[in-house]
C-alpha positions as CSV (number, residue, x, y, z in Angstrom):
1,E,-26.0,-16.5,-126.2
2,H,-26.1,-19.5,-123.9
3,S,-26.9,-22.3,-126.2
4,L,-24.7,-25.4,-126.7
5,E,-24.4,-24.6,-130.4
6,A,-23.0,-21.1,-129.5
7,A,-20.5,-22.8,-127.2
8,M,-19.4,-25.3,-129.9
9,M,-18.9,-22.4,-132.4
10,L,-17.0,-20.3,-130.0
11,K,-14.8,-23.4,-129.2
12,Q,-14.0,-23.8,-132.9
13,M,-13.1,-20.1,-133.1
14,L,-10.8,-20.3,-130.1
15,K,-9.1,-23.5,-131.6
16,I,-8.5,-21.6,-134.8
17,F,-7.0,-18.6,-132.9
18,W,-4.8,-21.0,-130.9
19,S,-3.6,-22.8,-134.1
20,S,-2.8,-19.5,-135.8
21,T,-0.9,-18.0,-132.9
22,Q,0.8,-21.0,-131.2
23,F,4.2,-20.4,-133.0
24,F,4.0,-16.6,-133.6
25,L,2.1,-13.8,-132.0
26,P,2.2,-10.6,-134.1
27,T,3.7,-7.8,-132.1
28,A,3.8,-5.0,-134.7
29,D,0.3,-3.7,-134.1
30,V,-1.3,-4.7,-130.8
31,S,-4.6,-3.1,-131.9
32,Q,-5.1,-5.8,-134.5
33,I,-5.1,-8.6,-131.9
34,Q,-6.8,-6.7,-129.1
35,P,-10.3,-7.9,-130.1
36,W,-9.2,-11.5,-129.7
37,F,-7.9,-10.8,-126.2
38,D,-11.3,-9.1,-125.4
39,I,-13.0,-12.3,-126.5
40,L,-10.6,-14.5,-124.3
41,Y,-11.3,-12.3,-121.3
42,A,-15.1,-12.4,-121.9
43,V,-15.0,-16.2,-122.1
44,L,-12.9,-16.6,-118.9
45,A,-15.1,-14.1,-117.0
46,K,-18.4,-15.9,-118.1
47,P,-19.9,-17.5,-115.0
48,L,-21.0,-21.1,-115.3
49,P,-23.4,-21.6,-112.4
50,E,-24.2,-24.9,-110.8
51,A,-27.0,-26.9,-112.3
52,S,-29.1,-26.5,-109.2
53,T,-29.3,-22.7,-109.5
54,G,-31.2,-22.8,-112.8
55,L,-29.3,-19.9,-114.2
56,E,-28.0,-19.6,-117.8
57,P,-26.3,-21.6,-119.3
58,R,-28.6,-24.3,-118.1
59,N,-28.0,-28.1,-117.8
60,Q,-24.5,-28.0,-116.5
61,P,-23.5,-31.7,-115.7
62,I,-22.9,-32.7,-112.1
63,T,-20.1,-35.3,-112.5
64,V,-16.6,-34.3,-113.3
65,V,-16.4,-36.6,-116.3
66,E,-19.6,-35.1,-117.8
67,R,-18.4,-31.6,-117.1
68,N,-15.1,-32.2,-119.0
69,A,-17.2,-33.0,-122.0
70,W,-19.7,-30.1,-121.7
71,P,-19.1,-27.5,-124.4
72,W,-19.0,-24.5,-122.1
73,W,-16.2,-26.0,-120.1
74,K,-14.4,-26.9,-123.3
75,V,-14.7,-23.2,-124.4
76,K,-13.0,-22.1,-121.1
77,K,-10.3,-24.7,-121.7
78,W,-9.4,-23.3,-125.1
79,A,-9.5,-19.8,-123.8
80,V,-6.9,-20.6,-121.3
């Protein structure tokens, strides 16, 4: 999914994950948290092509200020 709505929902999910793990990361059973790490990896590996290429996700802003506010870059920020 490449829509801005999907990016905003994914950003909320990542913010919730960050909030629930910022002080304590469960270490007893890694298999329970592995799906979250798979999501983080997928988000960071997702290419965000330049606007001029016309590839998905489309309409990436050109200026740095606009890019900082673009939902797909915010998703990457929360994944880091």
